[in-house]
C-alpha positions, 0 to 999 in steps of 0.5 A: 427083337423083344427080349432085348427091348422088354423085361418082365412082361409076358405079352401072352398074358398082359392085361389092358392096364399093363399094356396101357402103362407100357404104351405110356412109358414108351411115349415118355421115353421117346419124348425124353430122348427127343428133348435131349436131342433138341438140347444137344442140337441147340448146343451145337448151333444146329437150329433146324435139327433142334426145331425138328426134334422139339416138334417130335418131342411135342408129338410124343408128348401128345400121344403120351397124354392121350394114352394116359387119359385113356388109361385114367378113364378106364382104370382110374388111379389103379397102381401101375405094375409096369416100370421104365426098367421093363423097356428100352428103346422101343420107339426112342431114337438110338442114343448115338444118333445126334451129331454136331452139324446135324442137318434137318434131313439127318434129324428126319432120318433119325425120326424115321428109323425110330418110327420104323423100329416102333412099328416093327416092335408092335408087329412082332408083339401082336402074334404073342398077345391073346387078350382081344383088347390088348391086341386091338391096342397094339394093332392101333399102336402099330398103325399109328407108327406106320402113319408116323412114318408116312408123315416123316417121309412127307417132311423128308420129301419137302426138306431141302437137300443136304449141301454137297459138302457137309457142314462138319467139313468146315469144323476144326479138329480139336487141338491141345493147348500147351 
């Protein structure tokens, strides 16, 4: 899983500074993806899915802000050696997840898959990490992703069932105008 998700970071020798910068960027990428999805759902007039994606965008931003504050407190304005080009889709939902007429249950399932993907990433990274502080950070991040899965599942259990006929069934196929 990791070779396709991370480039240029050696988890066996990663510093706490680099690990915090990496974690901040993971949250930033996920926040931006949820923001993009929320805008798409607004354009497709699926307000319930849009609201949920805005909710997730806010959660990712809170987590990003907390990690950035932890980094600032510990390392001040030290320059970052980690860039967004070094990671891809660790926690961000897949680009092809949103759909026109997406239901809130489908949006919740999208978020659940993203949280599962992030937890799996940190579980796979942990055995490679040797620095005790980085190992503790990655273990904490792994546990947070497990907790996020639990919270999404609670929302999923409370969400109304999808209609028997999906709203997309009522959409007209595009036609050419001659």
